[in-house]
C-alpha positions in Angstrom: 114.7 -50.8 162.6 113.7 -54.4 162.1 114.0 -56.3 158.9 110.3 -57.0 159.0 109.7 -53.3 158.2 112.8 -52.5 156.1 114.2 -55.5 154.3 117.9 -55.8 154.3 118.8 -56.1 150.6 122.5 -56.5 151.5 121.9 -60.1 152.7 121.2 -62.5 149.9 118.6 -65.2 150.4 119.9 -68.5 151.7 120.7 -71.6 149.6 117.2 -73.0 150.1 115.7 -70.1 148.3 118.0 -70.4 145.3 117.7 -74.2 145.1 113.9 -73.8 145.4 113.9 -71.3 142.5 115.8 -73.8 140.4 113.4 -76.6 141.3 110.3 -74.4 140.5 111.8 -73.3 137.1 111.7 -76.9 135.9 107.9 -77.2 135.5 107.7 -73.6 134.3 110.2 -74.3 131.5 108.2 -77.4 130.5 104.8 -75.7 130.5 106.1 -72.9 128.2 108.2 -75.3 126.1 105.3 -77.7 125.4 103.4 -74.8 123.9 105.9 -74.7 121.0 107.8 -78.0 120.9 105.5 -79.6 118.4 106.0 -77.0 115.7 108.8 -79.0 114.0 107.3 -82.4 115.0 104.0 -81.9 113.1 105.3 -83.3 109.7 106.3 -86.5 111.5 103.1 -86.7 113.4 101.2 -86.2 110.2 103.0 -89.1 108.6 102.4 -91.5 111.5 98.9 -90.6 112.7 97.5 -89.0 109.5 95.4 -86.3 111.2 92.9 -84.2 109.3 93.6 -80.5 108.9 91.3 -79.7 111.8 92.9 -82.4 114.0 96.4 -81.2 113.3 95.5 -77.7 114.5 93.8 -79.2 117.6 96.9 -81.2 118.4 98.8 -78.0 118.5 96.5 -75.6 120.3 94.2 -77.6 122.5 97.1 -77.4 125.1 97.2 -73.6 125.0 93.4 -73.3 125.2 93.3 -75.6 128.3 96.0 -73.7 130.0 94.5 -70.3 129.2 91.0 -71.2 130.1 91.8 -72.5 133.5 94.7 -70.3 134.7 92.5 -68.0 136.7 90.4 -70.8 138.2 93.4 -72.8 139.4 94.9 -69.6 140.8 91.9 -69.2 143.0 91.9 -72.9 144.0 95.5 -72.7 145.0 94.8 -69.7 147.2 92.3 -71.7 149.1 93.7 -75.2 149.2 97.4 -74.7 149.1 99.8 -73.8 146.2 102.4 -76.5 146.9 99.7 -79.2 147.1 98.3 -78.0 143.7 101.8 -77.8 142.3 102.6 -81.4 143.3 99.3 -82.7 141.9 99.6 -80.7 138.7 103.2 -81.9 138.1 102.1 -85.5 138.6 99.2 -85.2 136.1 101.5 -83.4 133.7 104.0 -86.2 133.7 101.3 -88.9 133.2 99.7 -87.0 130.4 103.1 -86.5 128.7 103.7 -90.2 128.7 100.2 -90.8 127.3 100.8 -88.2 124.5 104.1 -89.9 123.6 102.5 -93.3 123.0 99.1 -92.0 121.6 98.1 -94.5 118.8 95.9 -92.0 116.9 95.2 -88.3 116.5 92.1 -88.4 118.7 93.9 -89.8 121.8 96.8 -87.4 121.2 94.3 -84.4 121.3 92.8 -85.8 124.6 96.2 -86.3 126.3 97.4 -82.9 125.1 94.3 -81.3 126.6 95.1 -83.1 129.9 98.6 -81.7 129.8 97.1 -78.3 129.4 94.8 -78.7 132.4 97.8 -79.8 134.5 99.9 -76.9 133.1 97.2 -74.4 134.3 97.9 -75.6 137.9 101.6 -75.1 137.6 102.1 -71.5 136.5 100.2 -69.5 139.1 101.2 -71.9 141.9 104.9 -71.7 141.0 104.8 -67.9 141.0 103.1 -67.8 144.4 105.7 -70.2 145.9 108.4 -67.8 144.9 106.9 -65.2 147.2 107.5 -67.5 150.1 111.1 -68.3 149.1 112.0 -64.6 148.6 110.5 -62.4 151.3 112.5 -59.3 150.4 110.7 -57.4 147.7 113.9 -56.6 145.7 115.2 -60.1 145.8 111.7 -61.3 144.9 111.6 -59.0 141.9 114.9 -60.5 140.7 113.5 -64.0 141.2 110.3 -63.1 139.2 112.6 -61.7 136.5 114.4 -65.1 136.3 111.0 -66.8 136.2 109.9 -64.6 133.2 113.1 -65.2 131.4 112.8 -69.0 131.9 109.2 -68.8 130.6 110.3 -66.9 127.5 113.2 -69.2 126.9 110.9 -72.2 127.0 108.8 -70.8 124.2 111.9 -69.9 122.2 113.8 -73.1 122.5 110.9 -75.5 122.3 111.2 -75.9 118.5 115.0 -76.3 118.8 114.7 -79.0 121.4 112.0 -80.7 119.4 114.2 -80.7 116.3 117.2 -82.1 118.0 115.1 -84.9 119.5 113.5 -85.7 116.2 116.8 -86.1 114.5 117.5 -89.2 116.6 114.2 -90.4 117.9 110.5 -90.8 117.0 108.0 -87.9 117.5 106.9 -89.2 121.0 110.3 -88.3 122.4 109.3 -84.6 122.5 106.9 -85.6 125.3 109.1 -88.1 127.1 111.7 -85.4 127.7 109.3 -84.0 130.3 109.5 -87.0 132.6 113.0 -86.7 134.1 112.3 -83.0 135.0 108.9 -83.8 136.6 110.4 -86.8 138.5 113.2 -84.6 139.9 110.7 -81.9 140.9 108.5 -84.4 142.7 111.5 -85.6 144.7 113.0 -82.2 145.6 110.0 -80.0 146.0 108.7 -81.3 149.3 112.1 -80.7 150.9 112.8 -77.2 149.5 109.3 -75.6 149.2 106.7 -74.8 151.8 103.0 -74.7 151.5 101.5 -71.3 150.6 97.9 -70.3 151.3 96.2 -66.9 151.2 92.9 -65.8 152.6 90.8 -65.0 149.6 87.1 -64.1 149.9 84.4 -65.7 147.9 84.1 -69.1 146.2 85.4 -70.1 142.7 82.4 -69.6 140.4 82.0 -72.9 138.6 79.6 -71.6 135.9 82.1 -68.9 135.0 84.8 -71.5 134.5 82.6 -73.7 132.4 81.2 -70.8 130.3 84.7 -69.4 129.5 86.3 -72.7 128.6 83.3 -74.1 126.6 82.7 -70.8 124.8 86.3 -70.6 123.6 86.4 -74.2 122.5 83.1 -73.9 120.6 84.1 -70.7 118.7 87.5 -72.2 117.7 85.8 -75.5 116.7 83.5 -73.6 114.3 86.4 -71.6 112.8 88.6 -74.7 112.4 85.8 -76.8 110.8 84.9 -74.0 108.4 88.6 -73.5 107.4 89.3 -77.2 106.9 86.0 -78.5 105.4 84.1 -75.5 104.3 80.9 -74.0 105.7 78.4 -76.2 107.4 75.2 -75.3 109.5 76.5 -77.4 112.4 79.8 -75.6 112.6 78.1 -72.2 112.4 75.7 -73.3 115.2 78.5 -74.4 117.4 80.4 -71.2 116.8 77.2 -69.1 117.6 76.7 -71.1 120.8 80.3 -70.3 121.8 79.8 -66.6 121.2 76.7 -66.7 123.3 78.5 -68.5 126.2 81.3 -65.9 126.1 78.8 -63.1 126.2 77.1 -64.7 129.2 80.5 -65.1 130.8 81.3 -61.4 130.5 77.8 -60.4 131.8 78.1 -62.8 134.7 81.5 -61.4 135.8 80.0 -57.9 136.0 77.3 -59.1 138.4 79.5 -61.3 140.7 80.9 -59.8 143.9 84.1 -61.9 143.4 84.4 -62.3 139.6 86.7 -64.9 138.0 87.9 -62.2 135.6 87.6 -58.5 136.6 86.7 -56.8 133.3 86.5 -53.4 134.9 90.3 -53.3 134.8 90.1 -52.7 131.1 88.7 -49.2 131.7 92.3 -48.2 132.2 94.0 -47.6 128.9 97.5 -48.5 130.1 96.3 -51.9 131.3 94.4 -52.5 128.1 97.4 -51.8 125.9 99.5 -54.1 128.0 97.1 -57.0 127.8 96.6 -56.7 124.0 100.4 -56.5 123.7 100.5 -59.8 125.6 98.0 -61.5 123.5 98.7 -60.4 119.9 102.5 -61.0 119.8 102.0 -64.5 121.2 99.4 -65.2 118.5 101.8 -64.0 115.8 104.7 -66.0 117.2 102.9 -69.3 117.5 101.3 -69.1 114.1 104.5 -68.0 112.3 106.6 -70.7 114.1 104.1 -73.4 113.2 103.7 -72.4 109.6 107.4 -71.8 109.2 108.3 -75.2 110.5 106.1 -76.8 107.8 107.6 -74.4 105.2 111.2 -75.3 106.0 110.6 -79.1 106.1 107.8 -79.8 103.7 108.3 -77.0 101.1 112.1 -76.5 101.1 112.8 -80.1 102.1 115.2 -79.3 104.9 116.1 -82.0 107.5 114.5 -81.4 110.9 117.8 -80.7 112.7 118.7 -78.0 110.2 115.3 -76.4 110.6 115.7 -76.4 114.3 119.2 -74.8 114.1 117.8 -72.1 111.8 115.4 -71.1 114.7 118.3 -70.5 117.1 119.2 -66.9 116.0 115.6 -65.7 116.7 115.5 -67.6 120.0 118.7 -66.0 121.1 117.4 -62.5 120.2 114.2 -63.2 122.0 115.9 -64.3 125.3 118.4 -61.4 125.1 115.7 -58.9 124.5 113.7 -60.3 127.5 116.8 -59.8 129.7 117.9 -56.4 128.4 114.4 -54.8 128.1 114.3 -53.7 131.8 117.5 -51.8 131.3 116.1 -50.0 128.3 112.9 -49.2 130.2 115.0 -47.5 132.9 116.4 -45.2 130.2 113.5 -44.7 127.8 110.4 -45.6 129.7 107.8 -48.2 129.2 105.9 -46.2 126.6 108.8 -46.4 124.2 109.2 -50.1 124.4 105.4 -50.8 124.3 105.3 -48.9 121.0 108.5 -50.5 119.7 107.3 -54.0 120.4 104.5 -54.3 117.8 106.4 -52.4 115.1 109.4 -54.7 115.5 107.1 -57.8 115.2 105.3 -56.3 112.1 108.7 -55.7 110.4 109.9 -59.2 111.2 106.7 -60.8 109.9 106.9 -58.8 106.6 110.3 -60.3 106.0 108.6 -63.7 105.4 106.8 -62.3 102.3 109.7 -62.8 99.9 109.9 -66.5 100.7 109.0 -68.9 97.8 108.8 -72.5 96.9 112.4 -72.5 95.7 114.1 -70.6 98.6 113.8 -68.4 101.6 116.1 -69.6 104.4 117.8 -66.2 104.7 114.5 -64.4 104.9 113.3 -66.8 107.6 116.3 -66.2 109.8 116.1 -62.4 109.3 112.4 -62.5 110.1 112.7 -64.4 113.4 115.6 -62.2 114.5 113.8 -58.9 113.9 110.5 -60.2 115.3 112.4 -61.8 118.2 113.1 -58.3 119.5 109.4 -57.5 119.8 108.6 -60.9 121.3 111.2 -60.4 124.0 109.8 -57.0 124.9 106.3 -58.5 125.2 107.5 -61.2 127.5 109.5 -58.8 129.7 107.2 -55.9 130.3 103.6 -56.9 129.8 102.8 -58.5 133.2 104.7 -55.8 135.1 103.0 -53.0 133.2 99.5 -54.6 133.7 100.0 -55.1 137.4 101.5 -51.6 137.9 98.6 -49.9 136.0 96.0 -50.9 138.7 95.6 -50.3 142.4 97.6 -52.7 144.6 94.5 -54.6 145.9 93.7 -55.6 142.3 97.2 -56.6 141.3 96.3 -60.3 141.6 93.5 -60.1 139.1 95.7 -58.0 136.8 98.5 -60.6 136.9 96.1 -63.5 136.2 94.7 -61.7 133.2 98.2 -61.0 131.9 99.2 -64.6 132.1 95.9 -65.7 130.5 96.4 -63.3 127.6 99.8 -64.9 126.8 98.4 -68.4 126.8 95.3 -67.6 124.9 97.4 -65.6 122.4 99.6 -68.7 121.8 96.5 -70.9 121.2 94.5 -68.3 119.2 97.4 -67.7 116.8 97.3 -71.3 115.6 93.6 -71.6 115.8 92.7 -68.4 113.8 95.8 -67.6 111.7 96.4 -71.3 111.2 92.8 -71.8 110.0 93.3 -68.9 107.5 96.3 -70.7 106.0 94.4 -74.0 106.0 91.5 -72.3 104.2 93.7 -70.8 101.5 95.4 -74.2 101.0 92.1 -75.9 100.6 90.9 -73.3 98.1 94.1 -73.0 96.0 95.7 -76.4 96.4 95.2 -79.5 94.2 92.3 -80.6 96.5 93.8 -84.1 97.0 94.2 -83.9 100.8 93.4 -81.3 103.5 97.0 -80.6 104.4 100.3 -80.1 102.6 101.9 -83.1 104.3 98.9 -85.3 103.6 99.1 -84.3 99.9 102.8 -84.9 99.6 102.4 -88.5 101.0 100.0 -89.5 98.2 101.6 -91.9 95.6 102.0 -91.0 92.0 102.1 -87.2 92.3 103.4 -85.3 89.3 105.9 -82.5 89.6 103.1 -80.0 88.6 100.8 -81.2 91.5 103.6 -81.0 94.0 104.5 -77.5 92.9 100.8 -76.5 93.0 100.4 -77.9 96.6 103.6 -76.1 97.8 102.6 -72.9 96.1 99.2 -73.0 97.8 100.8 -73.5 101.2 103.2 -70.6 100.6 100.2 -68.4 99.6 98.5 -69.3 102.9 101.8 -68.5 104.8 102.1 -65.1 103.1 98.4 -64.2 103.9 98.8 -65.2 107.5 101.9 -63.1 108.1 100.5 -60.2 106.2 97.3 -60.1 108.3 99.3 -60.5 111.6 101.8 -57.8 110.5 98.9 -55.4 109.7 97.4 -56.1 113.1 100.7 -55.4 114.9 101.2 -52.1 112.9 97.7 -51.1 114.0 98.5 -52.0 117.6 101.7 -49.9 117.5 99.8 -46.9 116.1 97.1 -47.4 118.8 99.8 -47.6 121.6 101.5 -44.5 120.2 98.2 -42.6 120.4 96.8 -44.0 123.6 99.7 -44.3 125.9 100.4 -41.1 127.7 103.8 -39.4 127.6 105.8 -39.2 130.8 108.5 -36.9 132.1 110.2 -39.6 134.3 111.8 -42.5 132.4 110.8 -46.0 133.3 107.2 -45.3 134.3 103.7 -44.5 133.0 101.5 -42.2 134.9 99.4 -43.8 137.6 95.9 -44.4 136.4 92.8 -42.7 137.7 91.1 -44.8 140.4 88.9 -47.6 139.1 85.5 -48.5 140.6 86.0 -51.0 143.4 84.6 -54.5 143.3 83.8 -56.9 146.1 87.4 -57.8 146.9 88.6 -54.2 147.1 88.2 -54.0 150.8 91.7 -53.1 151.8 93.5 -49.8 151.4 93.8 -48.4 148.0 97.6 -48.2 147.7 99.1 -48.5 144.2 102.0 -50.4 142.7 104.5 -48.2 140.9 104.9 -49.0 137.3 
């Protein structure tokens, strides 16, 4: 029997495949790492660029919003015009935008260059994953390569703050962006020799109005929330937020009418798929918000040097990466239902361990929190995409995978936008009202000990409120998963879903991917 029909798993892919995988992992690691590398750098950026509270949040999360808003659109473009071409273009723009971010003279230009990095990052993730399918033709070897891909993505998020802290100990804050340039340069040199162009025949055009409505709607809603949290209620902010909600409603309605939708919302009729996507979004929201606020807590409240703050994040990062690698083995024994239920409860328990922190101490509680929550975060990275794709018919696996990736990126951005805005609001209401942020307040001359203590206490109150809200949401998610996910007799799998209504692209046979 030919290898075309029955792949020979005894023969490992050649050196080109493994070298190509290593080359592809470079941009993947950078895209995920740049979602978190600024968490420990924000106090330094605050000192040099003096951003407002709203600008500080935009510097952090405009990157994630740009990536999340455009992932599906660029995935469609890559299908039509070539993944390698898009990968090379995206890497070039990512490098240029990184250099612009490193030397940005003010907060406004840093926000713009970070947004451009996000646009470029949205071209890299789906294209890199598609190129792997060309490198590894055998399904089993391809599954292993995708596992390495997922582990690298998780590791990037986990080690981003650590890398940032090490760089900031010796260099200025712009170094956290310049570290991207050698990796991008190496990729641009090696990729043409090791990777081949990948195109697929995909019906229907990319719907431009859908791209604009989704991106503009998200940005308008977040702007309204940020403005209200940082500066109080204003009619203009409320109007912008309302316009954003309207755009998102129109986006959803348009997807239901299009023969080839940008996002197939009918997939959410399957409860396994829905639980998987929410488990991709909410943990990333908690992780990004907790990491950002904890970075400020360690440096600005407790006064720890940036390198020590970075090293304190290592135990949680190690737990996250190990959990990401070990989870598939646990799934084989206990099934996906068990780990999808464990994931939110572990995160909730870890977040609650931040509640005993105070103005005078809390390092031990922080390390314990990141270590316990890291177990849940690792599970989320490891099983969400596979569960989402396996919950739908095979001909809709592409749409499911794109939604899973988008939920991760939007969760990362929404965590800082929404939970960070809650912390900023409480600081504004309970702080000394001398500056919109803790770092801005502590830089003011002539502060008394009482004012400094009041400002730090207000920030800690905001931190506690943020982690309490996210812990409650994760406990609710765990209870929902426990009730909604069906029990299975066979470990490692969830039952196949009932057939979903077909859309315009469901023209092939209705085979299913096993979960």
